[in-house]
ZARO-768527 format. One line per 5 residues: number of its first residue (from 1); their letters; for each residue x, y, z of N, C-alpha, C. Coordinates in Angstrom, 1 decimal. Example, Ala and Ser with C-alpha at 12.3 -4.5 7.8 and 13.67 -1.06 7.14 Angstrom:
2
1> AS> 13.2 -5.7 7.8 12.3 -4.5 7.8 13.2 -3.3 7.8 ~ 12.8 -2.2 7.1 13.7 -1.1 7.1 12.9 0.0 7.9
// end
This chain:
270
1> XXXXX> 0.8 -1.2 0.0 0.0 0.0 0.0 0.9 1.2 0.0 ~ 0.6 2.1 -1.0 1.4 3.3 -1.1 1.0 4.3 0.0 ~ 2.0 4.9 0.6 1.7 5.9 1.7 1.5 7.3 1.1 ~ 0.4 8.0 1.3 0.2 9.3 0.8 1.1 10.3 1.4 ~ 1.4 11.4 0.8 2.4 12.4 1.2 1.9 13.0 2.6
6> XXXXX> 0.6 13.0 2.8 0.1 13.7 4.0 0.1 12.7 5.2 ~ 0.4 11.5 5.0 0.4 10.5 6.1 1.7 10.4 6.9 ~ 1.7 10.7 8.2 2.9 10.6 9.0 3.6 9.3 8.9 ~ 4.9 9.3 8.8 5.6 8.0 8.7 5.4 7.1 9.9 ~ 5.0 7.6 11.0 5.0 6.9 12.2 3.7 6.0 12.3
11> XXXXX> 2.7 6.2 11.4 1.5 5.5 11.6 1.5 4.2 10.7 ~ 0.7 3.2 11.2 0.5 2.0 10.5 -0.7 2.1 9.6 ~ -0.5 2.2 8.3 -1.6 2.5 7.4 -2.3 1.2 7.0 ~ -2.0 0.1 7.7 -2.7 -1.2 7.4 -3.7 -1.4 8.5 ~ -3.8 -0.5 9.5 -4.8 -0.7 10.6 -5.8 0.4 10.5
16> XXXXX> -7.1 0.0 10.5 -8.2 1.0 10.4 -8.2 2.0 11.6 ~ -8.6 3.2 11.4 -8.7 4.2 12.4 -10.2 4.8 12.5 ~ -10.7 4.9 13.6 -12.1 5.4 13.7 -12.2 6.9 13.2 ~ -11.1 7.6 13.4 -11.0 9.0 13.0 -11.1 9.1 11.5 ~ -10.3 8.2 10.8 -10.3 8.2 9.3 -11.6 7.6 8.8
21> XXXXX> -12.2 6.6 9.5 -13.5 6.1 9.1 -14.5 7.2 9.1 ~ -14.5 8.0 10.1 -15.4 9.1 10.3 -15.3 10.1 9.1 ~ -14.0 10.3 8.8 -13.7 11.2 7.6 -14.3 10.6 6.3 ~ -14.2 9.3 6.2 -14.8 8.7 5.0 -16.3 8.8 5.0 ~ -17.0 8.6 6.1 -18.4 8.7 6.2 -18.9 10.1 5.8
26> XXXXX> -18.0 11.1 6.1 -18.4 12.5 5.8 -17.9 12.9 4.4 ~ -17.4 12.0 3.6 -17.0 12.3 2.3 -15.6 12.9 2.2 ~ -14.8 12.8 3.2 -13.4 13.4 3.2 -12.5 12.5 2.4 ~ -11.2 13.0 2.3 -10.2 12.4 1.4 -9.0 11.9 2.3 ~ -9.1 12.1 3.6 -7.9 11.7 4.4 -8.2 10.3 5.1
31> XXXXX> -8.3 9.3 4.3 -8.6 8.0 4.8 -7.9 7.0 3.8 ~ -7.7 5.8 4.3 -7.0 4.8 3.5 -8.0 3.7 3.1 ~ -7.6 2.8 2.2 -8.5 1.7 1.8 -8.9 0.9 2.9 ~ -8.0 0.6 3.9 -8.3 -0.2 5.0 -9.4 0.5 5.9 ~ -9.4 1.8 6.0 -10.5 2.5 6.7 -11.8 2.4 5.9
36> XXXXX> -11.7 2.5 4.6 -12.9 2.5 3.7 -13.5 1.1 3.8 ~ -12.7 0.0 3.8 -13.2 -1.3 3.9 -13.9 -1.6 5.2 ~ -13.4 -1.1 6.3 -14.0 -1.3 7.6 -15.3 -0.5 7.7 ~ -15.3 0.8 7.1 -16.5 1.6 7.1 -17.6 0.9 6.3 ~ -17.2 0.4 5.1 -18.2 -0.2 4.3 -18.8 -1.5 4.9
41> XXXXX> -17.9 -2.2 5.7 -18.4 -3.4 6.4 -19.4 -3.0 7.5 ~ -19.2 -1.9 8.2 -20.1 -1.4 9.2 -21.4 -1.0 8.5 ~ -21.3 -0.4 7.4 -22.5 0.1 6.6 -23.3 -1.1 6.1 ~ -22.8 -2.3 6.0 -23.6 -3.4 5.6 -24.7 -3.7 6.6 ~ -24.4 -3.4 7.9 -25.3 -3.6 8.9 -26.2 -2.3 9.2
46> XXXXX> -25.5 -1.1 9.1 -26.2 0.2 9.3 -25.9 1.1 8.1 ~ -26.6 1.0 7.1 -26.3 1.7 5.9 -26.5 3.3 6.1 ~ -27.1 3.7 7.2 -27.3 5.1 7.4 -26.2 5.7 8.2 ~ -25.1 5.0 8.4 -24.0 5.6 9.2 -23.6 7.0 8.7 ~ -23.4 7.2 7.4 -23.0 8.6 7.0 -24.1 9.6 7.4
51> XXXXX> -25.4 9.3 7.4 -26.4 10.2 7.8 -26.3 10.6 9.3 ~ -25.9 9.6 10.1 -25.7 9.8 11.5 -24.5 10.8 11.7 ~ -23.4 10.6 11.0 -22.2 11.4 11.1 -22.5 12.9 10.6 ~ -23.3 13.0 9.6 -23.7 14.3 9.1 -24.6 15.0 10.1 ~ -25.5 14.3 10.7 -26.3 14.9 11.8 -25.5 15.4 13.0
56> XXXXX> -24.5 14.5 13.3 -23.6 14.9 14.4 -22.8 16.2 14.1 ~ -22.3 16.3 12.9 -21.5 17.5 12.6 -22.5 18.7 12.5 ~ -23.7 18.6 12.0 -24.6 19.7 12.0 -25.0 20.1 13.4 ~ -25.2 19.2 14.3 -25.4 19.6 15.7 -24.2 20.4 16.2 ~ -23.0 19.9 16.0 -21.8 20.5 16.5 -21.8 22.0 16.1
61> XXXXX> -22.1 22.2 14.8 -22.0 23.6 14.3 -23.1 24.5 15.0 ~ -24.3 23.9 15.2 -25.4 24.7 15.8 -25.0 25.0 17.3 ~ -24.4 24.0 17.9 -24.0 24.2 19.3 -22.9 25.2 19.5 ~ -21.9 25.2 18.6 -20.8 26.2 18.6 -21.4 27.6 18.4 ~ -22.3 27.7 17.4 -22.9 29.0 17.2 -23.7 29.5 18.4
66> XXXXX> -24.4 28.6 19.1 -25.1 28.9 20.3 -24.2 29.4 21.4 ~ -23.1 28.6 21.6 -22.1 29.0 22.6 -21.5 30.4 22.3 ~ -21.2 30.6 21.1 -20.7 31.9 20.7 -21.7 33.1 20.9 ~ -23.0 32.8 20.6 -24.0 33.8 20.9 -24.2 34.1 22.3 ~ -23.8 33.1 23.2 -23.9 33.2 24.6 -22.7 33.9 25.2
71> XXXXX> -21.8 34.3 24.4 -20.6 35.0 24.8 -19.4 34.2 25.1 ~ -19.4 32.9 24.7 -18.2 32.1 24.9 -17.3 32.3 23.7 ~ -16.0 32.5 24.0 -15.0 32.8 23.0 -13.9 31.7 23.0 ~ -14.0 30.7 23.9 -12.9 29.7 24.0 -13.6 28.3 23.8 ~ -12.9 27.5 23.0 -13.5 26.2 22.7 -12.4 25.1 22.8
76> XXXXX> -12.7 24.1 23.6 -11.8 23.0 23.8 -12.4 21.7 23.2 ~ -12.0 21.3 22.1 -12.6 20.2 21.3 -11.7 18.9 21.5 ~ -12.2 18.0 22.3 -11.4 16.8 22.6 -11.9 15.6 21.8 ~ -11.1 14.9 21.0 -11.5 13.9 20.1 -12.0 14.6 18.8 ~ -11.2 15.6 18.4 -11.7 16.5 17.3 -11.6 15.8 15.9
81> XXXXX> -10.8 14.8 15.8 -10.8 14.1 14.5 -10.1 14.9 13.4 ~ -10.3 14.5 12.1 -9.7 15.2 11.0 -10.6 16.4 10.6 ~ -10.0 17.6 10.5 -10.8 18.8 10.2 -11.4 18.7 8.8 ~ -12.7 18.9 8.8 -13.4 19.0 7.5 -14.1 20.4 7.4 ~ -14.7 20.7 6.3 -15.3 22.0 6.1 -16.3 22.2 7.2
86> XXXXX> -16.3 23.4 7.7 -17.3 23.8 8.7 -16.9 23.3 10.1 ~ -15.6 23.1 10.4 -15.2 22.6 11.7 -15.3 23.7 12.7 ~ -14.9 23.4 14.0 -15.2 24.3 15.1 -14.6 25.7 14.9 ~ -13.3 25.7 14.5 -12.6 27.0 14.4 -13.2 27.9 13.4 ~ -13.7 27.3 12.3 -14.4 28.1 11.2 -15.7 28.7 11.7
91> XXXXX> -16.5 27.9 12.4 -17.8 28.4 12.9 -17.6 29.4 14.0 ~ -16.7 29.1 15.0 -16.4 30.0 16.1 -15.8 31.3 15.7 ~ -14.9 31.3 14.8 -14.2 32.5 14.3 -15.0 33.3 13.3 ~ -16.0 32.7 12.7 -16.9 33.4 11.9 -17.8 34.2 12.8 ~ -18.2 33.7 14.0 -19.0 34.4 14.9 -18.2 35.5 15.7
96> XXXXX> -16.9 35.2 16.0 -16.0 36.1 16.6 -14.6 35.9 16.2 ~ -14.0 36.8 15.4 -12.7 36.5 14.8 -11.6 36.3 15.9 ~ -11.9 36.7 17.2 -11.0 36.6 18.2 -11.2 35.3 19.0 ~ -12.1 34.4 18.6 -12.4 33.2 19.3 -11.1 32.3 19.2 ~ -10.9 31.5 20.3 -9.8 30.6 20.4 -10.3 29.2 20.4
101> XXXXX> -9.6 28.3 19.6 -10.1 26.9 19.5 -8.9 26.0 19.7 ~ -9.0 25.1 20.7 -7.9 24.1 21.0 -8.5 22.8 20.6 ~ -7.9 22.2 19.6 -8.3 20.8 19.2 -7.4 19.8 20.0 ~ -7.9 18.6 20.3 -7.2 17.6 20.9 -7.6 16.3 20.3 ~ -6.6 15.5 19.9 -6.8 14.2 19.3 -5.6 13.3 19.5
106> XXXXX> -5.8 12.0 19.5 -4.6 11.1 19.7 -4.3 10.4 18.4 ~ -5.1 10.6 17.3 -4.8 10.0 16.0 -3.8 10.8 15.3 ~ -2.6 10.2 14.9 -1.5 11.0 14.3 -2.0 11.7 13.0 ~ -2.8 11.0 12.2 -3.3 11.7 10.9 -4.1 12.9 11.3 ~ -5.0 12.8 12.3 -5.8 13.9 12.6 -5.0 15.1 13.1
111> XXXXX> -3.9 14.8 13.9 -3.0 15.8 14.4 -2.3 16.5 13.3 ~ -1.7 15.6 12.4 -0.9 16.2 11.3 -1.7 17.0 10.4 ~ -2.9 16.5 10.0 -3.7 17.3 9.1 -4.2 18.6 9.7 ~ -4.6 18.5 11.0 -5.0 19.7 11.7 -3.9 20.8 11.7 ~ -2.7 20.4 11.9 -1.6 21.3 11.9 -1.5 22.0 10.6
116> XXXXX> -1.7 21.2 9.5 -1.6 21.8 8.2 -2.7 22.8 8.0 ~ -3.9 22.4 8.4 -5.1 23.3 8.2 -5.0 24.6 9.0 ~ -4.4 24.5 10.2 -4.4 25.6 11.1 -3.2 26.5 11.0 ~ -2.3 26.1 10.1 -1.1 26.9 9.9 -1.4 28.4 9.6 ~ -0.8 29.3 10.4 -1.1 30.7 10.2 -2.3 31.2 11.0
121> XXXXX> -3.0 30.3 11.7 -4.2 30.7 12.5 -3.7 30.8 13.9 ~ -3.5 32.0 14.4 -2.9 32.2 15.8 -4.0 31.9 16.9 ~ -5.3 31.8 16.4 -6.3 31.5 17.4 -6.8 30.1 17.5 ~ -6.0 29.2 16.9 -6.4 27.8 16.9 -5.1 26.9 16.9 ~ -5.2 25.8 17.6 -4.0 24.9 17.6 -4.5 23.5 17.8
126> XXXXX> -3.6 22.5 17.7 -3.9 21.1 17.9 -2.9 20.5 18.9 ~ -3.4 19.7 19.8 -2.6 19.0 20.8 -2.8 17.5 20.6 ~ -1.7 16.7 20.6 -1.8 15.3 20.6 -1.9 14.8 22.0 ~ -3.1 14.3 22.4 -3.3 13.9 23.7 -4.6 13.0 23.7 ~ -4.9 12.4 24.9 -5.9 11.4 25.0 -6.9 11.9 26.1
131> XXXXX> -8.2 11.8 25.8 -9.3 12.2 26.7 -9.1 11.5 28.1 ~ -8.6 10.2 28.0 -8.5 9.5 29.2 -7.4 10.0 30.2 ~ -6.7 11.0 29.7 -5.7 11.6 30.6 -5.9 13.1 30.6 ~ -7.0 13.5 31.3 -7.4 15.0 31.2 -6.3 15.9 31.8 ~ -5.6 15.5 32.8 -4.6 16.3 33.5 -3.5 16.7 32.5
136> XXXXX> -3.1 15.8 31.6 -2.1 16.1 30.6 -2.6 17.1 29.6 ~ -3.9 17.1 29.3 -4.5 18.1 28.4 -4.5 19.4 29.1 ~ -5.0 19.5 30.3 -5.2 20.8 31.0 -3.9 21.4 31.3 ~ -2.8 20.6 31.6 -1.5 21.2 32.0 -0.6 21.4 30.8 ~ -1.0 21.1 29.6 -0.2 21.2 28.4 0.1 22.7 28.1
141> XXXXX> 1.3 22.9 27.6 1.7 24.3 27.2 0.8 24.8 26.1 ~ 0.3 23.9 25.2 -0.5 24.4 24.1 -1.9 24.9 24.7 ~ -2.5 24.2 25.6 -3.8 24.6 26.1 -3.5 25.9 27.0 ~ -2.5 25.9 27.8 -2.2 27.1 28.6 -2.0 28.3 27.8 ~ -1.4 28.1 26.6 -1.1 29.3 25.8 -2.4 29.9 25.2
146> XXXXX> -3.3 29.0 24.8 -4.5 29.4 24.0 -5.7 29.6 24.9 ~ -5.9 28.8 25.9 -7.1 28.8 26.7 -6.9 29.4 28.1 ~ -7.7 30.3 28.5 -7.7 30.9 29.9 -8.8 30.1 30.7 ~ -8.3 29.2 31.5 -9.3 28.4 32.3 -10.0 29.2 33.4 ~ -9.6 30.4 33.6 -10.4 31.3 34.5 -11.6 32.0 33.8
151> XXXXX> -11.7 31.8 32.5 -12.9 32.3 31.8 -13.7 31.1 31.2 ~ -15.0 31.3 30.9 -15.8 30.2 30.4 -15.2 29.6 29.1 ~ -15.4 28.3 29.1 -14.9 27.5 27.9 -16.1 26.6 27.5 ~ -16.2 26.4 26.2 -17.1 25.4 25.7 -16.3 24.1 25.4 ~ -16.5 23.1 26.2 -15.9 21.8 26.1 -16.7 20.9 25.2
156> XXXXX> -16.1 20.5 24.1 -16.7 19.7 23.1 -16.2 18.2 23.2 ~ -17.2 17.3 23.5 -16.9 15.9 23.5 -17.9 15.3 22.6 ~ -17.6 15.5 21.3 -18.6 15.1 20.2 -18.1 13.8 19.6 ~ -19.0 12.8 19.7 -18.7 11.5 19.2 -17.4 10.9 19.6 ~ -17.1 11.1 20.9 -15.8 10.5 21.4 -16.0 9.6 22.6
161> XXXXX> -17.0 10.0 23.5 -17.1 9.2 24.7 -17.6 7.7 24.4 ~ -18.2 7.5 23.3 -18.6 6.1 23.0 -17.5 5.2 22.6 ~ -16.3 5.8 22.5 -15.1 5.0 22.3 -14.2 4.9 23.5 ~ -14.8 5.3 24.7 -14.1 5.1 25.9 -14.8 4.1 26.8 ~ -14.2 3.0 27.0 -14.8 1.9 27.8 -15.0 2.2 29.2
166> XXXXX> -16.0 1.5 29.9 -16.3 1.8 31.3 -15.0 1.5 32.1 ~ -14.2 0.6 31.7 -13.0 0.3 32.5 -12.1 1.4 32.6 ~ -12.1 2.4 31.6 -11.3 3.6 31.6 -12.0 4.7 32.3 ~ -13.2 4.5 32.9 -13.9 5.5 33.7 -14.1 6.8 33.0 ~ -14.8 6.9 31.9 -15.0 8.1 31.2 -15.7 9.2 32.1
171> XXXXX> -16.6 8.7 33.0 -17.2 9.7 33.9 -16.3 10.5 34.7 ~ -15.2 9.8 35.2 -14.2 10.5 36.0 -13.5 11.5 35.2 ~ -13.2 11.2 33.9 -12.4 12.1 33.0 -13.3 13.3 32.8 ~ -14.6 13.1 32.5 -15.5 14.3 32.2 -15.6 15.2 33.5 ~ -15.7 14.5 34.7 -15.7 15.3 35.9 -14.5 16.1 36.1
176> XXXXX> -13.3 15.5 35.9 -12.1 16.2 36.1 -12.0 17.4 35.2 ~ -12.4 17.3 33.9 -12.4 18.4 33.0 -13.4 19.5 33.5 ~ -14.6 19.1 33.9 -15.6 20.1 34.4 -15.0 20.9 35.6 ~ -14.4 20.2 36.5 -13.9 20.9 37.7 -12.8 21.9 37.4 ~ -12.2 21.7 36.2 -11.1 22.7 35.8 -11.7 23.9 35.1
181> XXXXX> -12.9 23.9 34.8 -13.5 25.0 34.0 -14.2 26.0 34.9 ~ -14.2 27.3 34.4 -14.8 28.4 35.1 -16.3 28.3 35.0 ~ -17.0 28.9 36.0 -18.4 29.0 36.0 -18.9 29.6 34.7 ~ -20.0 29.1 34.2 -20.5 29.6 32.9 -20.0 28.8 31.7 ~ -19.1 27.9 31.9 -18.6 27.0 30.9 -19.7 26.1 30.4
186> XXXXX> -19.5 25.5 29.2 -20.5 24.6 28.6 -19.9 23.3 28.2 ~ -20.7 22.2 28.3 -20.4 20.9 27.8 -21.2 20.6 26.6 ~ -20.6 20.4 25.4 -21.3 20.0 24.2 -21.0 18.6 23.9 ~ -22.0 17.7 23.8 -21.8 16.3 23.8 -22.7 15.6 22.8 ~ -22.2 14.6 22.1 -23.0 13.6 21.4 -22.5 12.2 21.8
191> XXXXX> -23.4 11.2 21.7 -23.0 9.9 22.1 -23.9 8.9 21.4 ~ -23.3 7.8 20.9 -24.0 6.7 20.2 -24.9 6.0 21.2 ~ -26.0 5.4 20.7 -26.9 4.6 21.5 -27.8 3.8 20.6 ~ -28.3 2.7 21.1 -29.2 1.9 20.2 -30.6 2.6 20.2 ~ -30.8 3.6 21.1 -32.1 4.3 21.1 -32.1 5.1 19.8
196> XXXXX> -33.2 5.0 19.1 -33.5 5.8 17.9 -33.0 5.2 16.6 ~ -32.1 4.1 16.7 -31.6 3.5 15.5 -32.8 2.8 14.8 ~ -33.1 3.0 13.5 -34.2 2.4 12.9 -34.0 1.0 12.4 ~ -33.4 0.2 13.3 -33.1 -1.2 13.0 -33.2 -2.0 14.3 ~ -33.5 -3.3 14.2 -33.4 -4.1 15.4 -32.0 -4.1 16.0
201> XXXXX> -31.9 -4.1 17.4 -30.6 -4.0 18.0 -29.6 -5.0 17.6 ~ -30.1 -6.2 17.3 -29.2 -7.3 16.8 -28.5 -7.0 15.5 ~ -29.3 -6.3 14.6 -28.7 -5.9 13.3 -27.7 -4.7 13.5 ~ -28.1 -3.7 14.3 -27.2 -2.6 14.6 -26.0 -3.1 15.3 ~ -26.1 -4.2 16.1 -25.0 -4.7 16.8 -23.9 -5.3 15.8
206> XXXXX> -24.3 -5.6 14.6 -23.3 -6.0 13.6 -22.3 -4.9 13.3 ~ -22.8 -3.7 13.3 -21.8 -2.5 13.0 -21.0 -2.3 14.3 ~ -21.5 -2.5 15.4 -20.7 -2.4 16.7 -19.6 -3.5 16.7 ~ -20.0 -4.6 16.2 -19.0 -5.7 16.1 -17.8 -5.4 15.2 ~ -18.1 -4.6 14.2 -17.0 -4.2 13.3 -16.0 -3.4 14.0
211> XXXXX> -16.5 -2.4 14.8 -15.6 -1.6 15.6 -14.8 -2.4 16.6 ~ -15.5 -3.4 17.2 -14.8 -4.3 18.2 -13.7 -5.1 17.5 ~ -13.9 -5.5 16.2 -12.9 -6.3 15.5 -11.7 -5.5 15.1 ~ -11.8 -4.1 15.1 -10.6 -3.3 14.7 -10.0 -2.7 16.0 ~ -10.4 -3.3 17.1 -9.9 -2.9 18.5 -10.2 -1.5 18.8
216> XXXXX> -11.4 -1.0 18.4 -11.9 0.3 18.8 -13.3 0.1 19.2 ~ -13.6 -0.5 20.4 -14.9 -0.9 20.8 -15.8 0.4 20.8 ~ -17.0 0.2 20.3 -18.1 1.2 20.3 -19.1 0.9 21.4 ~ -19.1 1.8 22.4 -19.9 1.5 23.6 -21.3 2.2 23.4 ~ -22.3 1.4 23.2 -23.7 2.0 23.0 -24.4 2.2 24.4
221> XXXXX> -24.3 3.4 24.9 -24.9 3.6 26.2 -26.4 4.0 26.1 ~ -27.1 3.8 27.2 -28.5 4.3 27.2 -28.6 5.8 27.5 ~ -29.8 6.3 27.3 -30.0 7.7 27.5 -29.6 8.1 29.0 ~ -30.0 7.3 29.9 -29.7 7.6 31.3 -28.2 7.6 31.6 ~ -27.5 6.6 31.0 -26.1 6.5 31.1 -25.4 7.8 30.5
226> XXXXX> -25.9 8.2 29.4 -25.3 9.4 28.7 -25.6 10.7 29.6 ~ -26.8 10.7 30.1 -27.2 11.9 30.9 -26.2 12.1 32.1 ~ -25.7 11.0 32.6 -24.7 11.1 33.8 -23.5 11.9 33.5 ~ -23.1 12.0 32.2 -22.0 12.9 31.8 -22.3 14.4 32.1 ~ -23.5 14.7 32.2 -23.9 16.1 32.5 -24.1 16.4 34.0
231> XXXXX> -23.7 15.5 34.8 -23.7 15.9 36.3 -22.9 17.1 36.6 ~ -23.4 18.1 37.3 -22.7 19.3 37.6 -23.0 20.4 36.6 ~ -23.8 20.0 35.5 -24.2 21.0 34.5 -25.7 21.2 34.6 ~ -26.2 22.4 34.3 -27.6 22.6 34.0 -27.9 22.5 32.5 ~ -28.8 21.6 32.2 -29.1 21.3 30.8 -29.7 22.5 30.1
236> XXXXX> -29.2 22.8 28.9 -29.8 23.9 28.1 -31.0 23.3 27.3 ~ -32.1 24.0 27.2 -33.2 23.5 26.4 -32.8 23.2 25.0 ~ -33.3 22.1 24.4 -34.4 21.2 24.9 -33.9 20.0 25.6 ~ -32.7 20.0 26.2 -32.2 18.9 27.0 -31.4 17.9 26.1 ~ -31.4 16.7 26.6 -30.7 15.6 25.9 -31.7 14.9 25.0
241> XXXXX> -31.4 15.1 23.7 -32.4 14.7 22.7 -31.7 14.1 21.4 ~ -32.4 13.5 20.5 -31.8 13.1 19.3 -31.2 14.3 18.5 ~ -30.2 14.1 17.8 -29.4 15.3 17.3 -30.2 16.3 16.5 ~ -31.1 15.8 15.6 -31.9 16.8 14.8 -32.9 17.6 15.6 ~ -33.2 17.2 16.8 -34.1 17.9 17.7 -33.5 19.0 18.5
246> XXXXX> -32.2 19.1 18.5 -31.5 20.1 19.3 -31.4 21.4 18.5 ~ -32.3 22.4 18.9 -32.4 23.7 18.2 -32.2 23.7 16.7 ~ -33.0 23.0 16.0 -32.8 22.7 14.6 -32.9 24.0 13.7 ~ -32.2 24.0 12.6 -32.3 25.0 11.6 -33.4 24.7 10.6 ~ -33.7 23.4 10.5 -34.8 23.0 9.5 -35.7 22.0 10.3
251> XXXXX> -36.8 21.7 9.7 -37.8 20.9 10.4 -37.2 19.5 10.6 ~ -37.2 19.0 11.8 -36.6 17.7 12.1 -37.3 16.6 11.4 ~ -38.6 16.7 11.1 -39.3 15.6 10.4 -38.8 15.4 9.0 ~ -38.0 16.4 8.5 -37.5 16.2 7.1 -36.2 15.4 7.1 ~ -35.7 15.1 8.3 -34.4 14.4 8.4 -34.5 13.0 8.1
256> XXXXX> -33.4 12.4 7.7 -33.4 10.9 7.5 -33.6 10.2 8.8 ~ -34.3 9.1 8.9 -34.5 8.4 10.2 -33.3 8.0 10.9 ~ -32.2 7.8 10.2 -30.9 7.4 10.9 -30.3 8.6 11.7 ~ -30.7 9.8 11.3 -30.1 11.0 12.0 -30.6 11.0 13.5 ~ -31.6 10.3 13.8 -32.1 10.3 15.2 -31.5 9.3 16.1
261> XXXXX> -30.5 8.6 15.6 -29.7 7.6 16.4 -28.8 8.3 17.4 ~ -28.9 7.9 18.6 -28.1 8.5 19.7 -28.6 9.8 20.2 ~ -27.8 10.5 21.0 -28.3 11.7 21.7 -27.2 12.8 21.6 ~ -27.8 14.0 21.8 -27.0 15.2 21.8 -27.5 16.2 22.9 ~ -26.6 16.9 23.5 -27.1 17.9 24.5 -26.0 18.9 24.8
266> XXXXX> -26.4 20.0 25.4 -25.5 21.0 25.9 -25.9 21.4 27.3 ~ -24.8 21.4 28.2 -25.0 21.8 29.6 -24.2 23.0 29.9 ~ -24.6 23.7 31.0 -23.8 24.9 31.4 -23.6 24.9 32.9 ~ -22.4 25.2 33.3 -22.1 25.2 34.8 -22.6 26.5 35.3 ~ -23.0 26.5 36.6 -23.6 27.6 37.3 -22.5 28.6 37.6
// end
């Protein structure tokens, strides 16, 4: 397999990556054949996966615009993935040119491509780090340079927590991050769930098995389990809902049925 010029030498391009699979679902070009094969295998069970990812990104953009309208100018996006059109820094800086955006990801391709996209943008940066080690993120020189933790921050955990197993205690990581944020900060979150998937759970489970087979388990939590991540936050209306139902720009009933898979919500600290 020929290595593209944009692919860091340090990565194994024979192993699928959830970040690059996500890029493929969104129609991006920073993925390898091994990622496309895994994504297509998952789509054999859940053909609407691209619709889910599109709804996820559309929610993210609406939530960033909402946070900016509420006066938040700092964004910490953990598990940011490969930047595509309409990513956080574009939305936030369109609302406020002085907005600051810190991306965090542990996928080398996501980090390398983000650096290329953000070159010359003094208000945005990328950190190679892992959500499961929040202290390393918070204490990094990159975050300290760009983000003032004494002022409100929008913390984005979009389509990332369902890749953190219970054994790694994702609730503790989210709590540690919340405790480091100033009052008035927000949590912007989406999470996969069997709830809302227009398929029998056993068929949707086939797609989950594909992620298990590439050593990136997809944890499908219930609505109550997802709501626990918002402990310490006051939910912003309309609460924890299917993605198209969170402050929609267009009529939710016009959305593809797959777009209602999983949940999205925004919370704010007192």
